[in-house]
C-alpha positions in Angstrom: 8.8 -15.5 18.1 7.8 -15.4 14.4 4.1 -15.2 13.5 1.9 -16.3 10.6 0.1 -13.2 9.5 -1.9 -14.8 6.6 -4.9 -15.5 8.8 -6.9 -14.1 11.7 -8.7 -10.7 12.2 -6.9 -8.0 10.2 -7.3 -5.3 12.8 -6.2 -7.6 15.6 -3.1 -8.7 13.7 -2.4 -5.1 12.7 -2.5 -4.0 16.3 -0.3 -6.9 17.4 2.3 -6.0 14.8 2.0 -2.2 15.0 1.6 -1.3 18.6 5.0 -2.8 19.7 6.6 -1.0 16.7 5.0 2.2 17.7 6.0 1.8 21.3 9.6 1.0 20.3 9.9 3.9 17.9 8.2 6.3 20.4 10.9 5.5 22.9 13.5 6.3 20.2 11.7 9.5 19.3 11.5 10.3 23.0 15.3 10.1 23.4 15.5 12.4 20.4 13.3 14.8 22.2 15.4 14.5 25.3 18.5 15.2 23.2 16.9 18.5 22.1 15.8 19.2 25.6 19.4 19.0 27.0 20.9 20.6 23.9 18.5 23.5 24.5 20.1 24.0 27.9 23.4 24.7 26.0 21.8 27.4 23.7 19.2 27.9 21.0 22.1 28.2 18.6 23.1 24.6 19.5 19.6 23.5 18.6 19.9 25.3 15.3 23.2 23.6 14.5 21.9 20.1 15.3 18.8 20.9 13.2 20.8 21.8 10.2 23.0 18.7 10.5 20.1 16.4 11.0 18.3 17.8 8.0 21.3 17.1 5.8 22.1 13.8 7.5 18.7 12.4 6.7 19.2 13.1 3.0 21.5 10.1 2.9 18.8 8.1 4.7 17.5 7.4 1.2 20.2 4.8 0.9 18.8 3.0 3.9 15.3 3.2 2.4 16.3 1.6 -0.9 17.6 -1.5 0.7 15.2 -1.4 3.7 12.0 -1.3 1.7 13.3 -4.0 -0.7 14.1 -6.2 2.3 10.5 -5.9 3.7 9.0 -7.5 0.6 11.8 -10.0 0.1 11.8 -11.2 3.7 8.1 -11.2 4.4 7.1 -12.8 1.1 9.8 -15.5 1.5 8.6 -16.2 5.0 5.0 -16.2 3.9 5.8 -18.9 1.4 7.6 -20.8 4.2 10.9 -20.6 2.3 13.2 -20.4 5.3 16.4 -20.7 3.2 15.5 -17.7 1.1 14.4 -15.8 4.2 17.8 -16.4 5.8 19.7 -15.3 2.6 17.6 -12.1 2.3 18.3 -11.2 6.0 22.1 -11.8 5.5 22.3 -9.8 2.3 20.3 -6.9 3.8 22.6 -6.5 6.8 25.8 -6.8 4.7 24.7 -4.6 1.8 23.4 -1.9 4.1 26.7 -1.8 6.1 28.8 -1.4 3.0 26.6 1.3 1.5 26.5 3.2 4.8 30.3 3.1 5.1 30.8 4.5 1.6 28.1 7.2 2.2 29.6 8.3 5.5 33.1 8.8 3.9 31.7 10.8 1.0 29.4 13.0 3.2 32.3 13.8 5.6 34.0 15.7 2.8 31.0 17.9 1.9 29.3 18.3 5.3 30.9 21.6 6.4 30.4 23.6 3.2 26.8 22.3 2.8 25.9 23.3 6.4 27.5 26.7 5.7 24.6 27.4 3.3 22.1 27.6 6.1 23.8 29.5 9.0 26.7 31.4 10.4 30.1 29.8 11.2 29.6 29.4 15.0 26.2 27.6 14.5 27.7 25.4 11.8 30.6 24.5 14.1 28.2 23.4 16.8 26.4 21.2 14.4 29.7 19.7 13.2 30.7 18.8 16.8 27.5 16.7 17.0 27.4 15.6 13.4 30.9 14.0 12.7 30.4 11.6 15.6 27.0 10.5 14.3 28.3 10.2 10.7 31.2 7.9 11.8 28.7 5.4 13.2 26.3 5.4 10.2 27.0 1.8 9.3 26.0 0.6 12.8 22.8 2.7 12.6 21.8 1.2 9.2 22.6 -2.3 10.4 20.6 -1.8 13.5 17.6 -0.8 11.4 18.1 -3.9 9.2 18.1 -6.4 12.1 15.0 -5.0 13.7 13.1 -4.8 10.4 14.0 -8.5 9.7 12.4 -9.5 13.0 9.2 -7.6 12.2 9.0 -9.2 8.7 8.9 -12.6 10.2 6.1 -11.5 12.6 8.0 -10.7 15.7 7.3 -7.0 16.6 7.7 -7.5 20.3 11.5 -8.1 20.4 12.4 -5.0 18.4 10.1 -3.0 20.8 11.9 -4.3 23.9 15.3 -3.6 22.3 14.3 -0.1 21.4 12.9 0.6 24.8 16.0 -0.6 26.7 18.4 1.3 24.5 16.3 4.5 24.4 16.3 4.5 28.3 20.0 4.1 28.2 20.4 7.0 25.8 18.2 9.2 28.1 20.3 8.3 31.1 23.6 8.9 29.3 22.6 12.3 27.8 23.0 14.5 30.9 26.0 12.5 32.2 27.9 13.0 29.0 26.8 16.6 28.2 27.3 18.5 31.5 30.1 18.8 34.0 27.5 18.4 36.8 24.6 16.2 36.1 21.3 18.2 36.6 19.1 17.1 39.5 21.6 14.5 40.7 24.4 17.0 41.1 27.1 14.4 40.5 30.2 14.8 38.2 29.6 14.5 34.5 31.9 14.2 31.5 31.3 17.8 30.2 31.5 16.8 26.5 28.9 19.4 25.7 27.0 18.9 22.4 29.3 16.0 21.6 27.9 14.1 24.6 24.4 13.9 23.0 26.0 12.3 19.9 28.0 9.9 21.9 25.0 8.8 23.9 23.1 8.1 20.7 25.8 6.0 19.0 26.4 3.9 22.2 22.6 3.2 22.3 22.4 2.3 18.6 25.5 0.0 18.9 24.0 -1.9 21.8 20.6 -2.2 19.9 22.4 -3.7 16.9 24.3 -6.2 19.0 21.2 -7.5 20.8 19.1 -7.8 17.6 22.0 -9.4 15.7 22.4 -12.0 18.4 18.7 -12.9 18.5 18.4 -13.1 14.7 21.4 -15.4 14.3 20.8 -17.6 17.4 18.0 -19.6 15.7 15.5 -18.7 18.4 13.1 -17.2 15.9 12.7 -20.3 13.7 15.2 -19.0 11.2 19.0 -19.3 11.2 20.9 -16.8 9.1 24.7 -17.6 8.9 27.4 -15.2 10.1 29.7 -16.8 7.5 27.4 -15.8 4.7 27.6 -12.1 5.7 31.0 -12.1 4.0 29.5 -13.3 0.7 27.6 -11.2 -1.8 24.6 -12.7 -3.6 24.4 -10.9 -7.0 20.8 -11.9 -7.6 19.5 -10.9 -4.2 21.6 -7.7 -4.1 20.2 -6.7 -7.4 16.7 -7.0 -6.0 17.7 -5.1 -2.9 18.7 -2.2 -5.1 16.0 -2.3 -7.7 12.8 -3.1 -5.7 13.3 -0.2 -3.3 15.0 2.2 -5.7 11.8 4.2 -6.4 11.2 4.6 -2.7 14.9 5.4 -2.1 14.8 8.1 -4.7 11.6 9.3 -3.1 13.2 9.6 0.3 16.2 11.4 -1.2 13.9 13.9 -3.0 11.8 14.3 0.2 14.7 14.9 2.4 16.4 17.2 -0.2 13.1 19.1 -0.3 13.2 19.3 3.4 16.6 20.9 3.1 15.3 23.4 0.6 12.4 24.2 3.0 15.0 24.7 5.8 16.7 27.3 3.5 13.4 29.2 3.4 13.1 28.9 7.2 16.6 30.2 7.6 15.6 33.5 5.9 13.8 34.3 9.2 17.0 33.7 11.3 18.4 31.1 13.7 15.4 31.5 15.9 13.2 30.2 13.2 15.6 27.3 12.6 15.5 26.4 16.3 11.6 26.5 16.2 11.7 24.3 13.1 14.0 21.8 14.8 11.9 21.5 18.0 8.7 21.3 16.0 10.1 18.6 13.8 11.1 16.5 16.8 7.6 16.8 18.2 6.1 15.9 14.8 8.3 12.8 15.1 5.9 11.5 17.8 3.0 11.8 15.3 5.0 9.7 12.8 5.3 6.9 15.3 1.8 5.6 14.6 2.4 6.1 10.9 5.6 4.1 11.0 4.1 1.5 13.3 1.0 0.8 11.2 3.1 1.1 8.0 5.6 -1.5 9.1 3.1 -3.8 10.7 0.7 -3.6 7.8 3.5 -4.1 5.2 4.4 -7.4 7.0 0.8 -8.6 6.8 0.5 -7.6 3.2 3.8 -9.2 2.3 2.9 -12.5 3.9 -0.6 -12.4 2.5 0.6 -11.9 -1.0 3.2 -14.6 -0.5 0.1 -16.8 0.3 -1.7 -15.3 -2.8 -4.4 -13.7 -0.6 -4.9 -10.4 -2.5 -8.2 -9.6 -0.8 -6.6 -9.7 2.7 -3.8 -7.5 1.5 -6.2 -4.9 0.1 -8.3 -4.8 3.3 -5.2 -4.4 5.4 -4.5 -1.1 3.6 -7.9 0.3 4.3 -7.9 -0.8 8.0 -4.5 0.8 8.5 -5.7 4.0 6.7 -8.8 4.5 8.8 -6.9 3.7 12.0 -4.2 6.3 11.3 -6.8 9.0 10.4 -8.4 8.7 13.8 -5.0 8.7 15.5 -3.8 11.8 13.6 -7.1 13.7 14.5 -6.4 13.0 18.2 -2.8 14.3 17.9 -4.0 17.4 16.0 -6.4 18.3 18.8 -3.7 17.9 21.5 -1.2 20.1 19.6 -3.7 22.9 18.9 -4.7 23.0 22.5 -1.2 22.8 24.1 1.2 23.9 21.4 2.8 26.8 23.4 3.2 24.6 26.5 4.9 21.8 24.5 7.4 24.1 22.8 8.0 25.9 26.1 9.4 22.7 27.5 12.5 23.1 25.3 13.3 26.8 25.4 12.4 30.0 27.2 12.9 32.1 24.0 9.5 33.8 23.4 10.1 34.0 19.6 11.1 30.3 19.3 7.9 29.4 21.3 5.7 31.5 19.1 7.1 30.2 15.8 7.3 26.6 17.0 3.7 26.5 18.2 2.5 28.1 15.0 4.4 25.4 13.1 2.7 22.7 15.1 -0.8 24.2 14.6 -0.6 24.4 10.8 1.5 21.3 10.3 -0.8 18.9 12.1 -3.7 19.6 9.7 -1.8 17.9 6.9 -1.1 14.9 9.1 -4.7 14.0 8.9 -4.4 13.5 5.1 -1.0 11.8 5.5 -2.5 9.4 8.0 -5.0 7.8 5.6 -2.4 7.8 2.8 0.2 6.0 4.9 -2.2 3.3 5.7 -2.8 2.7 2.0 0.9 2.5 1.3 1.2 -0.7 3.2 0.2 -2.5 0.0 3.1 -0.9 -1.9 5.9 -1.8 0.5 4.4 -5.2 1.2 4.2 -6.1 -2.5 7.4 -4.4 -3.7 5.6 -1.9 -5.9 7.2 1.3 -4.7 6.8 3.7 -7.7 3.9 5.5 -6.0 6.3 6.8 -3.3 8.5 8.5 -5.9 5.6 10.0 -7.8 3.9 11.3 -4.6 7.0 13.1 -3.3 7.9 14.5 -6.7 4.5 16.0 -7.2 3.7 17.0 -3.6 7.1 18.6 -2.6 8.8 19.6 -5.8 5.8 20.6 -8.0 3.5 21.9 -5.3 5.1 22.9 -2.0 8.4 24.4 -3.1 6.9 26.5 -5.9 4.3 27.7 -3.4 7.2 28.7 -1.1 8.8 30.7 -3.9 5.5 32.5 -4.4 4.7 33.0 -0.7 8.2 34.0 0.6 10.2 35.2 -2.3 7.5 36.9 -4.4 5.1 38.2 -1.9 7.4 38.4 1.2 4.8 36.8 3.5 5.5 35.9 7.1 6.9 32.5 8.2 3.5 31.0 8.9 3.1 30.6 5.2 6.1 28.2 5.2 4.1 26.1 7.7 0.9 26.4 5.6 2.7 25.1 2.5 3.0 21.6 4.2 -0.8 21.3 4.1 -0.9 21.5 0.3 1.8 19.0 -0.1 0.3 16.5 2.3 -3.1 16.7 0.6 -1.6 15.9 -2.8 0.3 12.9 -1.4 -3.0 11.4 -0.3 -4.5 11.8 -3.8 -1.5 10.0 -5.4 -1.5 7.2 -2.8 -5.3 6.6 -3.2 -5.0 6.6 -7.0 -2.4 3.8 -7.0 -4.1 1.9 -4.2 -7.1 1.6 -6.5 -5.0 0.3 -9.4 -4.2 -3.4 -10.0 -0.4 -2.9 -10.4 0.5 -3.8 -6.8 -1.8 -6.8 -6.5 0.2 -9.1 -8.7 3.6 -7.8 -7.9 5.9 -10.6 -6.5 9.6 -10.4 -5.6 
């Protein structure tokens, strides 16, 4: 059910909102890990192909971020003001607008996907990535719409329902993976569909589709104290749609630049061969687990900030950012210790290739150091997404990735021809700069009086 977040102990409310989100996203990340585990049973080249596709695929995720971040402030502030009619309209327009944008983006990317992937690897690796990628791309509108429905539930204070949906559909994905990938299902020794790498993509899109159907039904049933209209999904609201584009535009550009930078970094990684790409892909999935607390506290804190600002309680919003920041710093420290102690063993779960294990564990060791800085920074950013002041995201990514990290990679790899560990070390510098930018804007007054 919906929840009033404008009162009560901040840390308590933050945990109530964040833990279900973290659990839900952790299950989603776990099925991503399971995908890589089973794909690794095909070959390390298959892992490399999926890694390249995923890196390019997430560049267009910036479109989801533009509308998604805008919707957080619009829905949570409207609900905080107890304006149910505007809350309903914001939810309707978010789902419709995201679906349309995703449909257009999927068509456009389908024309350029193969030549872009060819920049990073040989033809046989690219073809493996395309087998997986075209299926995922075709269902992009459902993926975006699923995100929208779950975000809407969190913004009105219900973090438990999205968690349950994500757990159920993640378990379904995990079950479907081996059944759809292999001709004989491992351990059970029963017939499978033998779709190969395509099977992992099909399992994912089935799970995402079911997640959207369930969340959509709950949102539109009236059980949450709100009642969006299915009929209104076929109407565009120019005023709200303008806000959905403009409020989150800085953050959307930021995500585009960040993911584009990630693609450039992948190009530096590819200099060291497909083994390095596979290590980067496995390490990236494992880092996804570290980002679950970051996402959970960010989404939970943003909902508290949005409702607090809707209630004109600036002090509560500011304290929420600090509480989230310190909580995430402690969480990232724990993750760092675990990874440093058991990095080799973790990477070894996905591959027996000695070089992939060496490179992957090295990536984990250096990469986790930067997560400590990012942890505190992400906590502070709850005041930006909750208020609708998203310019700090754009500035932080521009400076940290394009002005600091990528030039450092040019110096480390191209100029001095240093080993691959210097690619991993470059992340530390970028993460530290991001923290400085976020703290600077958190201390400013610009977000405090921002209303949408």
